[in-house]
N, C-alpha and C positions, 0 to 999 in steps of 0.2 A: 504494500500500500504506500502511496505517496505521503510524505510527511511535511508538516509546516516547520520551517527552520527559524522563523522569527516570531516574536510575541505579537499579540494583537495590538498592543500599545505602540510597538516599533513600526508595525505595518501602517497604523494610522498616521504616524509621524511622516513616513515616506510618502503616503498619499497626499497629505497636506503640503509637504514640501514640493512635490512634483506638480501639483495642480496650481501652485503659485507661479509656475514658469509659463512658457508660451502655450497659448490655448487657441489654436486656429479655429475658424468657423467654417461651416459648410455653406457654400454659395449655391443656392437653388437656381434652377433653370439656366445653367451655363449654355445649353444648346438651344435655347428658345430666343428668337429674335422678334422684336416689335418694330414695325415700320408704318408710317402714315402713308395712306394712298387716297386717291380721289374717288375710286369706285371699285367694284368687284370684277372688272373686266380682265381678260387674260393678259393684255399688255401691262396693266397695273400690277397684276400678280407676278409677272415675270420681272418687272422692275423692282418690286418689293422683295422678291426672293433673292435677287442678286445683292441688294443692299443688306438684306438679313444675313445671307451667308457670309459676307465680308465682316459684318458685325460679330458674328459668332467666331469666325476664324481669328480675329484680333483678340477677342475675350479669352478664347481657349489657349491660344499660343502665348498670350501675354505681351505681344509686340505688334506694332503697326507696320513692321517691315514686311509683313505678308503682302501688303498692297503693291510692292515692287517686284513680286515674283511672277515670272511668265507662266509657271505651272498653275499658280492660283488664278491668274488672269484667264487661263483656259477653262478652269473649273467654274468661274463666275459666268461664263457664257452658257453654261448648262446647269443652273442651280437646282433644277428639279431632281437631279440625281442624288441630292444630298438631304432632302427633307421628306418627311412621311406624313405630315399633317399640317393643316393651316385652318385658320378661322378669322372671322371679322367681328369687330365691335364698333358701335357708334361712339363718337367723341364730340366734345365741344370745341375742337380745334378746327382751324381752317388752313388751306394751302392756296398759294398763289398760282393760278393757271392762266397764262396769256393775259396777265394784267388784272385778272379778276380773282377775288377770294371765293373759294368753293369749300363746302363742308368736307372734312377729312374723316376717313375711317381708319381704324387701327387694324392692321394685318399682323396676326400673331402666327409665327411659323416654327414648327418643331423640327429641328434637324437631327439626323441620325448620328449619335456620338461616335460609333465605330467608323462610319464613312468620313466624318470630319477629321478624326484622329489619324486615319490612314492617309488622307490627303496631306495633312501637316507633316507627317513623317516622310512622305514621298518628297516633299519640298525641303526636308532637313530642318523643319521648324520644331520647336519644343511643344510639348503638350502639358498644360498646367491643369492639375486635378481640381476637384470641387472643394477640397479641404484647404483653405487658404489663410494666410496670416491676417489677423485682425488689426485694424488701424484705429487708434484712439484719437478723436478729434477735439482739440482745444482751440477754438476759433473765436477771437475777440473782434468786434466790429464797433464802429462809431457812426452815429447819425444824429438826427435832431433830438432823439431821446437820450443821448449820452452813450457811454461805452457799456458793452455787456458781452458776456460769453454766450455763444449760440448753443441751444440745445435742439434735440431732434424734433420736439413738439412745436417749435416756433414756426410761425407762418412767415417764412423768409425766402426770398429768391436765392439767397446764398445756400441755404440748406437744401432747397429743391435742386439747385445746380450740382451741389456736392453729391447728393443721392443719385441723381440721373447719371452723372459721369462715372460714379463708382459702380453703378449697375452695368453700364456699357463695358467697363473694363473688368468686371467681376471681382471687385475689391470690397470685402465686408467692413463696414464702418461701425465704430462704437462712439456714442456721444455721452457726455457727462450728464448725470442725473441732476446736478446743481442743487443737491439737497444740503442738509446741515453738515454732513461729513465733507462734502466737496468744498463748502464755504469755509470750513475750518482749515482745509488743506491748501487752498489756493484762492487768490483774489483776481478780480478782473484786471487790476493794474499789473499783476505779475504775469498774466498771460499776455497782456498788451506789451509789456516790456521784455518779453522773451526770457524770463527767468527759467532756464531750461531744467535746472535741478529741481525746482519747485514743481514744474510741470511733470517731471518724471515721478516725483514722490506722490503727487496727486493721482497719477495714473495707476499706481500700484494695485489699488483695489479692483481695477477692471482687468488686470492681467493681460494687457494687449501685447501683440507681437511687434507692433510698430506704433510710433506716436507721430502725429502731425499737429503742429501748433502754428498759429499765425495771427496777424492783425491785418484787417482790411478796412479801407475807408475810401471815400470819394473826395477828391480835391476840388479846388475852386473852378477848375476847368472841366469838371465832369469826368475826370479820369479815375479809374480804380487803381489804387496802389496796394500791393500786398507784400508783406514781409513774412516769409515762410521758414520754418525750421522743422526738420523731420529726423526721426531716429530709427535706424535699422541696425540690428546687431550691436546695440550700445554705442553707436557712432552717430553723432549729430552732424547734419549738414544744413546750411542756410542759403536761401536765395531770395532775391527781390524781383518783383515783376510789376509791370504797368500795362493797363489796357483800358479802352473805353467801354468794355463789356465785362460784367461780373461773370457771365457764363464762360467767356474766353479765358479769364484769369484762373478760374476754377478748373477748367478743362486741362489747361497746361500743367497745373500742379498734380492733378490726379493721374494724368498720363505719365508724368515723370516718375511718380511713386509706383505706379503699376509696372512700368518698365523695369525699375530696379528690383522690385519684389519678384518679378517673373525671372529675371536673370539668376536669382538665388534659388527659387523653388521650382520653376518649370523644368520639365525633363527634356533633355536633348535626345537625339535619335540613336545614341550609342547603347550597347547592351553589355551586360556583365553578370557575374554571380557573386553573391554575398552570403556569408555564414552568420547566422544569429544564434547565440547561446542564451536561452531564456530560462531563468530560475523562478521558483514559486508558482509552478504550474501544478496545482493540486487537484488531481482527479480528472475524469473524462470531460466534465462540463467546462472546466478551465481550458483543457486542450482543444475542445471543439470551438470555444469562443475565440481563443488565440488564433487558431487556424483561419477562422472566418475573417478575423481582423487583418491578418497579414495578407490574405488574398484580396481584401478590399482596398489596400493601399495602391495608389495610382502607379508608383514605379514598379510594382510587383507583377511580373508576367505569370509566374507560377511558383509554387513552393513544394518542398518535399522534406519529410522528417528523416534525418540521418542518424540520430542517436537519442535515446531516452534513458536517463539514469536518475533514480530517486525523483526529486521534484524539478529536474532540469531537462529541457528538451532542446535539441539542436536542429535548426532548420537550414536548408540550403535554398536560397531564393534566387531565381533568375529575374533580373531587373532591367528596366530601361533607364537611361540616364546614369549619373555618377553615384558612387557609394555615399558621398557626402549629402547628396540630395535625398537619398533614402533616410539618412539620419535626421535631416531637417524636417522631412515630411512626418516622420514618427514623432518628432518633438512637438508638432502642432496638436497632438492628442494628449490624453491623460491615461493611456493604456499601458505604455511601457516606459520604464525609467532606465535611462542609459547609465550603466555602471562603469563600462570601460569600452574604448574603441580599439584596444590593442591587446586582445586576449590571445589564447593559444591559436596559432594559425591565422592571426590577424582577424579573428572572429569578433563581431560586435556582441558585447555582453549586456543583457537587459534583465530587468526584474519585471515580471508580469503584475499589473495592477488592475485586476478585473473589476 
């Protein structure tokens, strides 16, 4: 019989410690595109499907470089090969057609994940799974009502723009609750002034994988100015931007952030094999749950058990992408705790946290 090698109290400590680390979020509908069209005619469907396929390719690959690929350009000429379902909805939006505003309909298209992933791999582009690093947003703005930190519930064009752009790029956002705990941890002035250590400390309760903070305001000439700082892997970077459009200034920042996150987490077209040695697998239910979890990871093509001893199971995984990307993908969950990356035979050593 398998035995438990650590006490319940120690296990609780490990779980709490691990869950305070990176906690990626699952992004729904990665392969669903939404496009505005003027009617339900075949030409509009063809146009919308082409735009929708490109939207999905950028979101899944994590890079807008797909737009410059001749292979992708060829696929866009026949988008019907990549989707299996579509539907229409009425909207309150309008589109300009030959100088006239006409009512717009929302075309929602469901693309086939296998076909999209196969196309990206043929083009040597990465494939980014649905479990993605979460981004904590601390955004301060200034208007006629004074300075304030934006939250998700606020009726704001900036919030709408951030959400829309994050959806297009498949980046999961977290917004502060702005409750008493947040008020005690950080002030509007500290967000406005880019006190980055204070921002980091205030973010701890949300356990984000990435932090984006900034201040946005409109100057006397109607220009939006933004001062952004973002943290990936404990390293802060800062940039300034100016635009006459709040949508444009938000779009550029979200695109930059998505590109950098995709470089780290999206899988390239290379293949390899990795050995995982996992302890604290106690019984058949743990073994079954662990096997299902490993098979669900985006980098994993297939898995096989090569050794079982006491409460330890050794797996051989065939993966896409690099070994480090597998480690980073696992770190986004709270299922496995990394104990060592340099075990016997260079195996990755983990503890199972069911």
